[in-house]
C-alpha positions as CSV (number, residue, x, y, z in Angstrom):
1,X,0.0,0.0,0.0
2,X,2.7,2.5,0.9
3,X,4.8,1.5,-2.1
4,X,1.7,2.0,-4.3
5,X,1.2,5.5,-2.9
6,X,4.9,6.3,-3.5
7,X,4.7,5.1,-7.1
8,X,1.6,7.4,-7.6
9,X,3.5,10.3,-6.1
10,X,6.5,9.6,-8.3
11,X,4.3,9.4,-11.4
12,X,2.6,12.7,-10.5
13,X,6.0,14.4,-10.0
14,X,7.3,13.0,-13.3
15,X,4.2,14.3,-15.0
16,X,4.6,17.9,-13.8
17,X,5.3,20.2,-16.7
18,X,5.4,23.6,-14.9
19,X,8.0,22.9,-12.3
20,X,11.6,24.0,-12.3
21,X,13.7,21.0,-13.5
22,X,16.1,21.3,-10.5
23,X,13.1,21.1,-8.1
24,X,11.7,18.2,-10.0
25,X,15.0,16.4,-9.8
26,X,15.2,17.2,-6.1
27,X,11.7,15.9,-5.5
28,X,12.4,12.7,-7.4
29,X,15.6,12.2,-5.4
30,X,13.5,12.5,-2.2
31,X,11.0,10.0,-3.5
32,X,13.9,7.6,-4.1
33,X,15.1,8.1,-0.5
34,X,11.5,7.5,0.7
35,X,11.4,4.2,-1.3
36,X,14.6,3.1,0.3
37,X,13.5,4.0,3.8
38,X,10.1,2.3,3.5
39,X,11.8,-0.9,2.1
40,X,14.0,-1.0,5.2
41,X,10.9,-0.4,7.3
42,X,9.2,-3.4,5.8
43,X,12.3,-5.5,6.6
44,X,12.3,-4.2,10.2
45,X,8.6,-5.2,10.6
46,X,9.4,-8.7,9.4
47,X,12.3,-8.9,11.8
48,X,10.1,-7.7,14.7
49,X,7.5,-10.3,13.8
50,X,10.1,-13.0,13.8
51,X,11.5,-11.8,17.1
52,X,8.0,-11.8,18.7
53,X,7.5,-15.4,17.5
54,X,10.8,-16.4,19.0
55,X,10.0,-14.8,22.3
56,X,6.7,-16.6,22.5
57,X,8.4,-19.9,21.6
58,X,11.0,-19.3,24.3
59,X,8.4,-18.4,26.9
60,X,6.5,-21.6,26.1
61,X,9.6,-23.8,26.3
62,X,11.1,-22.1,29.4
63,X,8.3,-20.7,31.5
64,X,10.2,-20.9,34.8
65,X,13.2,-18.9,33.4
66,X,10.8,-16.2,32.0
67,X,9.0,-16.0,35.4
68,X,12.3,-15.7,37.3
69,X,13.7,-13.0,35.0
70,X,10.4,-11.1,35.2
71,X,10.6,-11.2,39.0
72,X,14.2,-9.9,38.9
73,X,13.2,-7.1,36.6
74,X,10.3,-6.1,38.8
75,X,12.5,-6.1,41.9
76,X,15.1,-4.0,40.2
77,X,12.4,-1.6,39.0
78,X,11.1,-1.2,42.5
79,X,14.5,-0.2,43.8
80,X,15.0,2.3,40.9
81,X,17.4,0.3,38.8
């Protein structure tokens, strides 16, 4: 969806006839940067989803460890650490 909107934006910019060529080039460069950043964002989301699945799997396989670490974190939090 985001990529589709970026393509539409790029097409609209390319179709502009009454804009300074330098500004048009600058806008298209920014669109390319946006494409790159959103591609990395998609990869990040995939990595986060994989991490969440790994955490759930670990929690299921080692509930006592998770419980103990959680208790330690809560105790540390209560003493301001």
